[in-house]
C-alpha atoms as one frame of an Amber mdcrd trajectory, in Angstrom:
protein
   9.085   5.835  21.925   7.340   7.126  18.793   5.129   4.580  17.055   4.063
   4.852  13.429   2.801   2.375  10.841   1.857   2.452   7.153  -0.995   4.868
   6.278   0.050   7.273   9.098   1.348  10.695   8.045   4.205  12.578   9.671
   4.066  16.383   9.852   7.568  17.767  10.336   9.107  20.856  11.907  10.054
  21.896   8.339   6.365  22.072   7.293   6.575  18.873   5.212   4.126  15.961
   5.096   5.461  12.406   4.822   3.549   9.118   4.491   4.860   6.304   6.708
   6.145   3.333   4.693   7.068   0.674   7.286   5.962  -1.039  10.488   9.512
  -1.181  11.852  11.870   1.802  12.064  15.505   2.581  12.956  16.118   4.097
  16.386  16.701   7.604  15.034  13.977   8.085  12.389  10.583   7.034  11.000
  10.724   5.477   7.550   8.410   7.499   5.337   8.075   9.106   1.924   7.672
  12.811   1.174   4.176  13.576  -0.146   3.384  17.307   0.241   5.607  20.396
   0.305   4.842  24.114   0.775   4.665  25.730  -2.674   3.513  29.170  -3.805
   1.736  27.617  -6.818   0.423  24.550  -4.984  -3.124  23.367  -5.611  -3.775
  22.211  -2.001  -4.721  24.693   0.699  -4.434  24.361   4.476  -4.662  27.144
   7.059  -4.326  29.708   4.261  -1.100  28.154   2.990  -0.525  26.420  -0.367
   1.032  22.957  -0.734   1.909  20.784  -3.710   1.890  17.003  -4.013   5.222
  15.545  -5.224   5.981  12.319  -7.079   8.952  10.090  -6.162  11.477  11.836
  -8.442  10.404  15.302  -7.255  10.498  14.121  -3.625  14.108  12.894  -3.809
  15.251  15.993  -5.722  13.513  18.347  -3.275  15.088  16.691  -0.229  18.552
  16.501  -1.790  18.432  20.216  -2.559  16.766  21.430   0.636  16.793  18.841
   3.435  19.409  16.104   2.789  19.187  15.027   6.445  15.895  13.261   5.598
  17.825  10.890   3.284  19.998   8.011   4.474  21.736   4.857   3.327  19.708
   1.887   4.575  21.867  -1.082   5.582  18.929  -3.510   5.811  17.880  -3.131
   2.194  21.151  -1.714   0.799  19.267   1.223  -0.739  19.099   5.017  -0.393
  15.896   5.838   1.537  13.819   8.586   3.118  12.983   8.859   6.783  11.964
  11.635   9.169  14.587  12.110  11.943  12.829  11.911  15.323  13.843  15.463
  16.226  12.007  16.699  13.101   8.680  15.015  13.941   6.122  17.640  14.901
   3.037  15.388  14.803   2.053  11.841  13.835  -1.314  11.930  12.086  -3.260
   8.669  12.300  -6.110   7.504  10.031  -8.159   6.270  12.998  -8.100   9.639
  14.785  -8.888  11.489  11.546 -11.962   9.331  10.885 -13.187  10.004  14.441
 -12.757  13.748  13.816 -14.669  13.636  10.529 -17.540  11.698  12.123 -17.886
  14.403  14.798 -17.510  17.347  12.403 -20.138  19.169  10.395 -20.179  17.068
   7.215 -21.071  19.863   4.792 -18.291  18.735   2.414 -19.643  15.948   0.157
 -16.275  14.124   0.047 -16.198  13.809   3.855 -19.839  12.667   3.914 -18.832
   9.822   1.595 -15.983   8.855   3.961 -18.505   8.528   6.808 -20.819   6.495
   4.561 -18.035   4.019   3.728 -17.303   3.603   7.446 -20.964   3.129   8.355
 -21.377   0.508   5.628 -18.411  -1.602   6.743 -19.486  -1.223  10.375 -23.042
  -2.376   9.686 -22.554  -4.885   6.859 -19.132  -6.376   7.739 -19.438  -5.942
  11.528 -16.066  -4.168  11.723 -15.660  -1.953  14.836 -14.934   1.721  14.226
 -11.649   1.410  16.132 -10.455  -0.823  13.275 -11.071   1.816  10.594  -9.467
   5.044   9.431  -8.941   7.440   6.545  -5.546   8.086   4.923  -4.337   9.741
   1.701  -4.818  13.470   1.177  -7.844  13.564   3.516  -5.677  12.599   6.522
  -3.578  15.813   6.584  -6.491  17.866   5.219  -4.807  18.470   1.851  -7.535
  16.990  -0.324  -9.057  18.400  -3.480 -12.841  18.530  -2.966 -13.553  17.701
  -6.623 -10.926  15.106  -7.517  -9.503  13.405  -4.403 -10.075   9.684  -3.869
 -10.939   8.022  -0.558  -8.116   5.913   0.927 -10.119   3.975   3.504  -8.028
   1.993   6.001  -9.077  -1.281   7.636  -6.896  -2.342  10.591  -6.303  -6.069
  11.041  -5.643  -8.431   8.134  -8.710 -10.597   8.859 -10.879  -7.467   9.085
  -9.563  -6.334   5.706 -10.432  -9.701   4.182 -13.955  -9.378   5.622 -14.345
  -5.852   4.219 -13.444  -7.045   0.717 -15.840  -9.998   0.989 -18.597  -7.564
   2.018 -17.802  -5.254  -0.891 -18.020  -8.244  -3.247 -21.450  -9.177  -1.836
 -23.040  -5.716  -1.979 -21.394  -3.957  -4.951 -23.749  -2.720  -7.685 -26.777
  -3.300  -5.451 -26.925  -0.154  -3.386 -24.241   2.180  -2.063 -21.089   0.749
  -3.716 -20.520   0.453  -7.466 -17.935  -1.437  -9.521 -15.251   0.416 -11.445
 -15.775   0.712 -15.219 -13.359  -0.550 -17.883 -12.450   3.004 -18.944 -10.859
   3.535 -15.536  -9.050   0.181 -15.669  -7.738   1.112 -19.118  -6.199   4.283
 -17.661  -4.598   2.346 -14.778  -3.374  -0.397 -17.135  -1.584   2.149 -19.335
  -0.049   3.800 -16.278   1.165   0.602 -14.593   1.932  -2.052 -17.221   5.004
  -1.210 -19.290   5.788  -4.694 -20.656   3.858  -7.730 -21.916   3.470  -9.460
 -18.519  -0.314  -8.972 -18.518  -2.760  -8.295 -21.327  -5.486  -5.701 -20.679
  -8.073  -8.491 -20.336  -5.914 -10.335 -17.797  -5.200  -7.144 -15.868  -8.940
  -6.363 -15.603  -9.757  -9.918 -14.508  -7.256  -9.784 -11.644  -8.202  -6.265
 -10.544 -11.951  -6.911 -10.529 -11.720 -10.022  -8.406  -9.558  -8.305  -5.778
 -12.618  -6.367  -4.583 -10.438  -3.707  -2.969 -11.543  -0.695  -5.024 -14.948
   0.710  -5.823 -17.041   3.810  -6.382 -19.267   5.624  -3.905 -21.469   8.408
  -5.309 -19.015   8.992  -8.171 -15.858   8.957  -5.999 -13.219   6.223  -6.167
 -12.345   4.515  -2.881  -9.671   1.995  -1.908  -9.974  -0.537   0.903  -6.448
  -0.502   2.366  -4.953  -3.006   4.815  -2.835  -2.092   7.822  -1.853  -4.460
  10.627  -3.197  -4.014  14.124  -0.444  -3.250  16.640  -0.515  -6.827  17.997
   0.077  -8.178  14.460   3.369  -6.268  14.140   6.326  -8.449  15.109  10.086
  -7.945  15.371  12.419  -4.960  15.522  14.268  -2.907  12.963  17.514  -4.607
  11.973  16.394  -8.136  12.978  16.349  -9.163   9.340  18.386  -8.019   6.353
  18.136  -8.993   2.702  20.948  -9.948   0.342  20.512  -9.819  -3.430  20.999
 -13.139  -5.261  20.002 -12.163  -8.806  16.743 -13.114 -10.482  14.594 -16.221
 -10.416  11.498 -17.702 -12.075   9.489 -20.277 -10.156   6.194 -22.080  -9.781
   4.590 -22.383  -6.350   1.327 -22.980  -4.532  -0.025 -20.188  -2.330  -0.208
 -21.417   1.261  -1.436 -18.114   2.736  -2.549 -14.882   1.067  -3.713 -13.193
   4.268  -1.008 -10.517   3.967  -1.352 -10.125   0.197  -2.731  -6.571   0.564
  -0.217  -5.551   3.230   2.778  -3.258   2.718   4.635  -5.042   1.201   2.159
  -7.654  -0.033   3.336 -11.089   1.142   2.385 -14.572  -0.031   3.534 -17.640
   1.881   4.272 -20.356  -0.669   4.880 -24.100  -0.713   5.620 -26.845  -3.241
   8.090 -24.536  -4.984   9.632 -25.534  -8.307  12.531 -23.348  -9.521  12.351
 -22.920 -13.298  15.253 -20.470 -13.722  17.782 -19.577 -11.049  19.663 -21.245
  -8.173  18.057 -24.274  -6.432  17.261 -22.633  -3.079  14.383 -22.849  -0.573
  11.882 -20.034  -1.198   9.015 -19.687   1.289   7.730 -16.156   0.603   6.937
 -13.918  -2.337   6.766 -10.169  -1.607   5.423  -7.415  -3.848   6.111  -3.688
  -3.574   3.734  -2.759  -6.390  -0.085  -2.448  -6.292  -0.348  -4.460  -9.505
   0.670  -7.701  -7.797  -0.946  -7.148  -4.383  -3.906  -9.503  -3.925  -3.003
 -11.186  -7.208  -3.454 -14.778  -6.005  -5.482 -16.623  -3.383  -4.870 -19.674
  -1.194  -4.239 -22.988  -2.997  -3.712 -21.336  -6.396  -0.674 -22.375  -8.414
   1.317 -19.315  -9.467   4.263 -18.433 -11.685   6.563 -15.781 -10.220   9.458
 -13.884 -11.733  11.421 -11.437  -9.619  14.512 -10.665  -7.589  15.815 -13.452
  -5.347  16.868 -12.337  -1.871  18.463 -14.302   0.939  16.784 -13.530   4.266
  19.634 -12.905   6.721  18.581 -13.324  10.324  16.192 -16.237   9.805  16.905
 -19.901   9.162  18.348 -20.487   5.683  15.433 -19.036   3.692  14.914 -16.943
   0.588  12.164 -14.710  -0.731  11.320 -13.438  -4.199  10.576  -9.731  -4.596
   8.301  -8.531  -7.379   8.187  -4.807  -8.060  11.770  -3.783  -7.400  11.029
  -0.863  -9.725   7.744   1.023 -10.037   7.032  -0.446 -13.482   8.033  -4.025
 -12.510   9.558  -4.650 -15.921   9.916  -8.403 -16.496   8.713  -9.152 -12.938
   5.284 -10.626 -12.207   2.948 -12.902 -10.235   0.450 -14.823 -12.385  -1.902
 -17.748 -11.892  -0.427 -20.689 -13.807  -3.545 -21.936 -15.599  -5.734 -18.849
 -15.773  -9.299 -19.353 -16.957 -10.991 -15.966 -17.210 -14.606 -17.101 -16.872
């Protein structure tokens, strides 16, 4: 049986690179999203061949025109999705193995030296074993741009990820790691926020306290969370979701341990429905970076999003924030925010 989890890449028999998007997969394919395609004018080079990075619209269009067999109707989520059929999988590339490779290689490329430095720092300062670390993004398949690529550093295990962020908070701006400047946050704010859900000041306050992104020697790095194998439960098809419109509610965060996972999940309690049907909601899930890590344990939050009935578990519901990339009129916010 092929195993793959978020942050892994799949290299296919059609010379395509996909990024894995789920912990659980159907029997016949690995859920993943097209990232790199061969292209004569591509700006990424590997083994003398050019590749181009594609965005979500380009990815769907490319597959529909060239490889429709990578697209399928997903019954669980009632959406049209991508996934690599098992007979098209040539290789599963894992962040952990790639980091091991880089640490053994000649590190004459500055970008790769910085990757090793990030790993050494979390190993020494946060006491995280190397087997619980990896490198994803463009560096994983070797399709990085030496000048402009970021470092997508993976921490395996949700508790380990929490420890890595706490360490970053303690040591940033003292030595190896620096904070991100407001000019960068301004760029991200303009890219992500397309409504009035968050002001720029609010956006910056939330992002800075997440402590999941920083700078090392002028290069941006992300501290990404992926579950260890023993933290992955269930099978594909165990649970399905049924749309029940939209809802606005207040709740207290019971657990935010998985708030940087894929999707980000908050367990909530003491829920008060402000708009929508009077149902029992016990989880809030986010599919957008903006609302990952947005709240911590015991904080009172206001949530607006899509209400879904969880079919396959006892009569429960979840709220999904980020059903579209821009999350228009969907959000997670602390109820009484004091930005001091």
